[in-house]
N, C-alpha and C positions, 0 to 999 in steps of 0.2 A: 504494499500500500505506498508507505514512502518513498518508493521508489519513483511511482507513478506519479505523486505528487513533487518530486522535484525535475521530474521532468516536463510535468504540466509548467511547473513556474518557470523552467528554462527555456519553454516555448513561448509562454504569454511575454519574457521581459526580453526577448528578443524582437517580438512582433511589436511590444510597445516603446521597446529603442527605435525601432526600424522609423516610424511615422516623425515627422517634427513640423512644429507649430512654430511660427511669424507673426509676430505683429504686423499690420498694416495701417498704415494708417491715411487718412485721409481728410476732407474738411478745409484745405487751408491753413496752412500750418499745425496741421498735426494734429488738429482739434477732434478726430473722431478714430479708431484705432477698432480693426477686429482680428482676431485672432484666428488667420488662415492655419487650416492642417493640410501638411502634404505625405500623402501618402508613399508605402514601400512600390507600388509602382510607378504611382508620380519622378521618386527621386531616384528610383533604376533607370526609366528612362532619360534624364537627365543625367545620370551619368553617365550613362550608354557616347550620347550624344559626346560629353566635354573630353572623354576618353579616346573616342575619334580624331584631337586634337594632337598636331603632330608638332606642333613648335608654339609658339607666343601669338604669331599672329595667325593661322586656325583658330586658336582658343580662344581670341578674341571673338572673332566672325563665328563662332560657335555660340560663345556667349552671348551675343547680342541678340540669337536666336532663343536660345532659354531662359534669359529675363524677360524676353515674352509671354513663355508658355507658363512660367510660374506666375507670372500677373491674371495670365487668362484663368489659370486655374482659380487662382484667386478672386474672381471674379464672379466663376461661380459660387462662392460662400459668401458674397458681401456688395454693396452696394458701387464697387469700383470699376465695377464691368459696366455704367456708365462714363468712366472716366474719356477723355476725347483730347487732343493733342490742345499742348497751350494751354492759356489759360480761359479762351473766351468761346471756346466750341463746345462745351456741357450742356448748356442752358440752361443752367442755374439746376441742373439735378444732383441728388441725393450723388455720392460718390467721388465729386469730383475731384480732385487732384492737382495741389501749385507745385512749383520745382521742390518745397521743402518737402512736401509727401514724398514726389517722386525720389529726391536724396536719400533720405531718410531711411524709406523701405527698400531700394534698390540695393543699400549698403546693406540691412539686414539679409536680402536675402543673394546677396554675394559674400556675406559670412556665412550664412548656413555652408553655401557650397563647399567655401574656403575651411569652415569646421570639420566637414566630412572628407575632404581630401582632392575632393572633385576639379581643385583648381591647378594644375602643376606646373603653371608657367606665370602667373600671376598672386599678388599677395592683394589684400584690400585695405585702403586708406581713408581717413575718416574726407566725408564730401567737401567738396571747395567751391567756393563763391568766386562766381565774372561780376565785376560791374562796369559798365555799356557809357559812356559817355556822361553820368550821372548815377545821384545813387538812386532814381526811376526805377533805372534798367538794372536792378541787384536780378542772378541769375545762380541756381543749386543746382551740383550734381555729383553723382556716386562717384569714385575712384578708383581706378587699380593701378597697379605698378608694377614691370615685370622683374620680375626677381632677379637680381644680379648675376650677372654671366648667363642668363636665361635666351639672348639673344645678342646679338652685336650692336644692336643699339644703343646701350647702355655709352655713353661719352665722358666727357667732363661734367658735362651737367649731371650725371649719375644716372640710373635706370629711368627706361621711356615710362611716361606717366599715359592713363588716357581718363576721357570723362565718361562713364558711362550713363548714359542720360534715355530716361525713356519718357521724360517728361515733351519730347518732342514726338510721340506716338500715340495712338488711340491704345486704349487697355486691349494688350493680349496679342499687341508689334512688336517683332525685333528693335530691343531697346539700340540707339543710337550711339556706337564708341569711338572717339575721334581722341588725335592724340592732347593732351590737356594743354599746350601754349595753342595749338590753335582753336581749340572751344574757349579757354576767354579772351582771344580776340574777338570772338562772337559766330565760331563757327560752328556749323547744323542747320540745318533744315527751317526754313520760313514759316511758323507759324501763328 
């Protein structure tokens, strides 16, 4: 009897550890948050996608799709399914997200991937801000950095850094990943 109980507890512990929960915020300025559950199957899909990467550049291309997929699944469990690119396309529906919501939530999603060992060529940094022309045009983004030595792009300035910006796209679409310095100068889709 004890042996069966031990087997049951081990199996349950493996199942419980397999799923993950991530807080996704919305409402402009993270006024609201929902706990989003990612299943073992969803995480397995993401792992397989990212493990197909052969270098840092291919990992970034795949990561853009993975972030879109994670947001799409989050939209099945919350109002963020209503989120549209930028700040003015949401028609004031519940679940709308500004750049603070996106940079915070995307950073949380990136940390989930990093903590599970799914990012092999990048590490997650704190969100960064850009300010164009004046303080009226402030914009935030999640940021990743190539592991030192991951690519030959590391120069005197250090490892290459990239903005991972899901604010530019509708919920569930691939995030925009740009070199951080280009993003800081205003690069990205016009929304």
